[in-house]
N, C-alpha and C positions, 0 to 999 in steps of 0.2 A: 504493500500500500504506500509506503513512503516513497518508493521509486516512482509509482504512478503520480502521486501528488507533486513530486519534484518536477517530473516532465511537464505536468500541466502548468505549474508555476512558471517554468522557463518559457513555455509557449505564450504565456500572458504578455511577457515583455516583447517577444518577437512579433506578436500580432496586434500590438497596441494601436498601430495606424490603420489596420484593415477596416475597421468600422468607421474611420474618420475621413478619409479622402474625399476626401473627399471633399471633405470636406472640406471636407474642407470646403468643403465646400459646401453646397446646400442641396442638394436636390438630386436624389435619386431617391396561392398563387393559385384542381377543382376547388370551388368555394369551400371555406372551412366547414368541417363536418357539423351538421346540425344535431348531432347526438346529444342526448341528455347528459348532464353532469353525472359522474360516478355516484353510486348510492352512498359512498362514504363521505361525499362532499358535505361540509357543514352548511346548513341552511340558516339564514338569518331568522330568528324567531319572530321578528316584526317586519319582515320584508315587504308586507303589503301596506305598511304605515307610510303615509306621504312624507317625503324627505323633510319638508319644512316643519313638521311636527316633532322631529327627532332632534337629538343633540347632534352637533356636527360629527362626522366620522373623522377620526384622527388616524393619520398614517405618516410614516417617514419615507423619504425619497432621496436617492443618490442623484445628484445633478452635476453634469460635466461642464466645468466653467472655462470659458475662453477669454483670454486677456483682451481680445478685440471687442468683446461683448460681455463685460463683467456682470454677473448676476446681481440683481437688487431685489430684496424681499418685498420692497414697497412698489415694485412695478405694478402698473394698472392691471396687466393681464393676470399676474399672480394673485392679486387681491380679488379681482373680479370673479375668477373661476371658483375660488374658495367660497365666496359669498353666494354665488348662483347655484353651486352644487353642494352646498351645506357641508363643506370640508374644512378640516384644520390640518394643514400640511406642515410637517417639519422637514425643511430642506437641509441636506448635508452637501455643501458646495465643495467640489473637489477639482483642483486644477486639471485641465485636459491631459497634460503630460503624465499625470499620475493616475488618471482615472481607471484605465484598464487594469492596472496593477491592484488598485484598491478593490475593484469589483472582483477580481480573481481571488484575492485573499479572503474577502467576505464569503464568497460562494464555496471556496475550497474548505475553509475552516468552519463555516457556519456561524462564526463570531461577528457580531456587529453588523450583520446584514440588515438592510432596511426592509420595509414592506414592499417597496417598489423601486426598480432601477430603471432610469431613463437612458436613452441614447446608446442602446446595445442591440446586438443581433445574436444569432447562434452560429456565426462563422467561427472557425478555429476552436480555441479552448472551450468556449461556452457550449459548443455542441457536445463535447465529451462530458462536461459538467452536467448538462441536461440529461444525457443518457445514463449518468451515474446517480440521478435522483436529486440533484441540487436545485433544479428549477421546476416550476409548475408547468405541466403540459396544458397550456391555456386553450388549445384547440378542444380539449375535453369539456370545456365550459362554454362552448359557443352559444348556448342559449342565454348566457349572461352578457354577451357582447353584441346585441342587435344592431347598434349603430355602426360598429366596425364591419359587421357582415354586410350591411346595406351599402357602405362605402365601397367595399370590395366589388360588390355586384354592379353598382352604378358606374364605377370606373372600368369595369370589364377586366378585373385583375384576378379572376378566379385561378387561372393557371399559374400566374406568378406567385400568388400566396401559397398555393399547394406545393410549389417547388421549395418552399422554406421548411417543409416537413423533414424531420430527420429520419434516420434509418428505421426507427420504430413506427413510422407513419404519423407521428405527432408533431405539432408545431408548438414551440416553447416561448414565443414572444408575439406581441402585437406590433407589427412593423408600421412605420410611417408610409403613407400612400400618396402617389402622385398621379394625376390624371394624364399627364404627359411631361416628359423631361424638358427643361428649358436651359438656355445657354446663359449662365450667370456670370461667367468670367472667362478670360482668355487674354489674347494679345491686346495691350493698351499702349498707344503711343501718341506722340505729339502730332496731331493733324496739321497744326499751323506750320510746323517745320516741313512737312511733306509739301505743302504749298510753297513755302519760301524757297525750298531747294528744287522745286519742279520735279518731285518724285511721285510715282504712282503708289497707291495703297498696295502693300504687299499681299500677294495671294499664295506664294510658295515660300519655303524656307530659303531658297536661293534669293528671292526678292527681299526677304528680311535681311539677309547678309548685305545686300547692296545698300539698303536703307541705313543700316547700322554703320557701314563703312563711311557713308557720306556724313552722317552725324559726327563721327569721330574726326574726319578730316576738318570739318568746320569748327569742332570743339575738341582740340587735342587732349585737354586735361580731363575730359569726361570719360565715363564708362557708360556707353549708350544704353545697354540693356541691364536692368537690375531686376531683382525678384523679391516679391513679398514673401517673408517667412524663411525661405531657403530653397535648396535644390528640389525638395519633394514637390513643391508647387509647380516648378518648371517641368519636372519629369512627368507628373501626372497629366499636365495639360498639353504636352507636346509629343511624348513618346508614341501615342497611338498612331500618329501620322507616319511613323517609321515602322509600324507593325508590332510594337511591343508595349508592355506596361509593367514595369518592374520598379522595385524600390519600396520605400516605407509606405507610400500611398498607391502602390500598384493595384490594378483593378481586381486581381485575384485574391489579394490579402496574403500571398505567399512570399512576397519580396523578390523572388527569383524566377518564378514561372510566369509564362504568358499564355494567352488563349488564342488559338488559331481559329478565327471565325469561319474560314472557308471549310476547314476539315473538322471543326468541332472537337478539337483535342487540345490538351495542354502540351507545351513544349518548354525546354529550358531557355527561356527568354534571355536570362542574364549572360549566357555564353553564345548567343545566336549572332549570325551575321547582321541581323537587323539592329541589334543593340550596338554592335561594333560601329556600324555606319552612323547611328545616332550619336554616339560618343565622339566620333571623328568630327562631326559638324560642330558640336558645342565646345569641344576642346580647341577647335580652330578659333572660335569666337573668343575664348578665354585667352589664348596665346596672342591674339592680335589686339588685346585690350578693348574688345567690344563687349565683353561680359564682365559685370561687376565682380571683382575678386572676393568681396565681402559676402557674396551670396553663398559661398561654401559653408558659412555658418548662418544660422537663422538671423534674419534682419527684422527687428521689431517694427511695428506699424508706424511709429513716429519717425524713425530714422528713414524708413522706406519713403514715406510721404515727403520728407524734407528733400531727399535726393531728387524726387520727381518734380517737386515744386520749385526748386532753385536751379534747375538745369544741370545738375551733376549727372543725371541720367535722363533719357528721353523716351525710353520704351520699357515695358515691364509685362510680366504675367501676373494678373491679379483679378479682382472682381469689380464689376461695373458699378456697384453701389459705393465704391470707394473713390470714384472719380470726382464727385462733388467736393469732398473734403480736401483733396489735393488741389483742385482748381481754385478753391477759395483762398488757399495759402500761396498761390503762385506769385513769383516776383518779376515775371517778364510780361510785358504788354502783349496782348493777342494770344496768350496761352490758351491752348485748346487740346484736350485729350479726347481720344475716340477709341472705342473697342472694335476689333475686327473679327470676322468669322475665322474658324480654324484654318490654319495654313496647310497647304498640300505638301506632303512629303512623299517618299518612295511608296508608301502604302495607301496614299490617298489623303484626303483632308478629314481629320477626325479630332474631336475633343476628348476629354477624359470620359470613359464609359460611365454610364449612369443606369440606375434601375428605377422601375416604377414602385419599388418597395425599398425602404431604407431602415436605418436604425430606429428602434422603438422601445417598447416596454417589456421588461422581464419581471416576473414574480418569483423571488426566492421560495424554496420549498416550504420554509417555516411559515410563510404568509398564509398558506392554505390551512394552517392550524387555528387561525383566528376564528372566533365564533361568528364574526360578521364578514367572513370572506366573500360571500355572495354580494353583500352590499358594497364592499370595497371594489370588486371587479366591475359591478354595474356602474359605480360612481366614476371609475377610471374610464370606462367605455363612453359614458356621457360627457365627461369632462374634456376628452381629447377628440372623439370621433363624431359626436352629435353635431348637427348644424350650428347650434348655439355655441357649443364649446369650441369647435374648430374656428368659428368666426372670431371669437375673442382672441385666441392665440395668433391668428393671422392679421386681424384688423384692429384689435383693441375693443373699446366699448362705443357703441353707437351713441352719438350725442356728445362724446368727448373727443375721440380721435377722428371720427368721421360721421357724416350724415348720408342719407340716401335721397337722391333726386330721381324718382322713378326707380329704374334698375341700375342707375349710375352711382358709383361711390364717389363722394366728395370729401376729401381730407380737410382737417382743421387748418386754418390759416398758418398757425405757428409751425405745423408740419410741412406744409407746402412751401413756405418761405425759408425753411431751415437750409443753411449752407451744406448740411450733410446730405441733403436729398431726402425724399420721402421714406425710402426703404430704410436707410441707416438711422434716420431720426426716430422712426417707429421702433426700431430695435433698441437703440440706446436709451430713449426716454421712457418707453412704455413696455418693452420686452416683447413686442409683437414681431413675429417673423424669425424667431430663434429656432435653429435646427433641432435643439434639444426638446422643445415643448410643442412646436407646431408639427403635428403629425398628419395633417391633411393639407395637401398642396394642390391648388387649382390654378392652372396656368393663367387663365383669363383674369382671375382675381389678382395674382401676383403682378401681372403686367401693369395694373393700375398704379402700382407703387413707383413706377419708373416713368421716364419721359417717352415721348413718341419715338425718339431715336432708338431707344432700347427695343421697343416693340418691332421696329423695322429690322433691326439686326437679328432678332429672334426669328422673324419671318424668313429672312435670307438663310439662316442656319437650318430651319425646319425644312426648307426646300432642297437642301444639299443631301445627297444619298448617304445614309449611315454616318452623318456627321457626329452624332452621339450614339455610340454603340452600346449594346447591353452589357451589364456586368456578367462576367463568366459564371457558369454554374458552380455550385458548391458540391463537392463529393460527399457521399454518404458513408463516412468513416464509422466503423465500430470502435470500441474502446481501445483494442490492441493496435489497430492501424493508426488511430489518432495519436497514440503514444509514439509509434515509430516516426510518423510525420513530424511530430513535435521535436523529436531528437535530431532529425535531419535539418529542420527549418532554421533553428537558431544559429548554428555555425555557418550555414550557407548565407544567411542574411548578414551576419556580422562581416564575413569575408567579402561579400559583394560590396557593402558600404565602404570598406577600406579601399578596395580597388577602384570603385566608382569615383571617389574623391581623387585618387591618384591619377586616373586617366583624364579626368576633367581638368585638373590643374597642371598637368604635364609632368608630375612627379614620376609617372610611369608612361612608357611609350606604347601606343596601340600597335605600332609596327614591330617593335622589338620584344615587348613583354606580354602580348596577348596570349601566346601559346602557353606561357607559364601560368597565367591567370586561369585559362581554361582547364589546364591540367590540375590545378589546385581545386577548382570547383568540382571537377569530375571525381577527384579523390574524396571530396566531401559528399559524394553520391547524389549530385543534382539530377542525374538521369533516373536513379531509383526514386527520387522524390517526385519527379514528373510521372513515373509509372504508377505510383500509389494514387495520385490524383486521377489519372485516366482509368485505372482499374476499378475505381469506386464511383464513377459517374453513374447517374441513373440510366 
């Protein structure tokens, strides 16, 4: 048992990014079984009593906190849902960098586990924990989640939700749901400088190189391309155009394997020719002073914003909602940022893969022992997936953050006029639009938080074939295979990160040292790792 727990704990560190890319971003299965809850399920003795006549239901929650959107307990959204759904929530706010580890420890040991865990899925270690009895199989209680069930049906996501079932045929979390993926971040650069230097908007990575070279020629002390947060953001937004997705925010969550969309199989992306070609391009940018050398380490939001606002850099990979804040701090006349559709590479024009389901809600096994477990599940279902609850997490409170003019949403003047832009102001001031708590994403509603330009960009991307590819499928590991995969993944991921940094910065040569790198990765059994994933696909 100790050996098993150790392997699972190790996997927690290696898979910390798998459920976030994405996050990092924002935005990414047959319908859940309608079977009755198990006979052993605790029934609330007063389940038929109207909620308003009861005392508030009290429960604890793990919340993943991001420094770019720090949690506030007095956010309108947080206060409003507790009032409307008669709840008293105790939030344990955990930095995102430590979140997966904290969740893993709580579920492995059973100590200090909350009643509800937000922003999680059953990829990686959580799947093993679920099969070992650490999580509630929430699909067994589908009668208690009518709002979730209806959302799945109305969005047409029955197959996608069914694909989240584990090897035992059960689903262990309530995922976030998206009616369609949208393009929330990508290449952002100075449109005013394109006009000034008579340059065309880039459509390929070769075009990007030409633009960056011109920026450098005109501004020799600059590093034209910088990155928000660090290499992981660059990698996840650009690698798919080269046919791979690896690293801490790789689409598969494995760090070193990629998905072959044509052949529907996993392959060792980290040692592929596609990855070598990708690294050759970006290491060239680095060597020629076109890529910010500081991006090898995470760049915080304030420092990144300053680089863009003061002309130290002219292009970046980041999110559209951050343009307003940078533009308001700009020091040059005529400053204008624009976001562009995915650039075409050797494998086509693709952005980071996204899913119609994303991170959501876990219930630790001990939560099912609560005498009011049914009431808790029903409250969570209403709070996050009902029309009323979903609207609060996405839009705030009608009459405060917005009003309705027929079927049109009109945001409050202070939000519309904020230099942060509607989306970011809604997040920062009211907690609306947080990936952690907004579990229903409706594309048309989200577009109202942005300007007309953003809607046009999304329309262009939507018309591009497979611009946003699907998240690769998750294999159905049993306990023993999960342990073997965990034992292989960690050393492979660690070795990959060391070599990736070396290749990018020129410490190692792609021409002279590539064979040594491949040999080392094969010695760590990357091919066996890929085989485990392929052998356990549905």
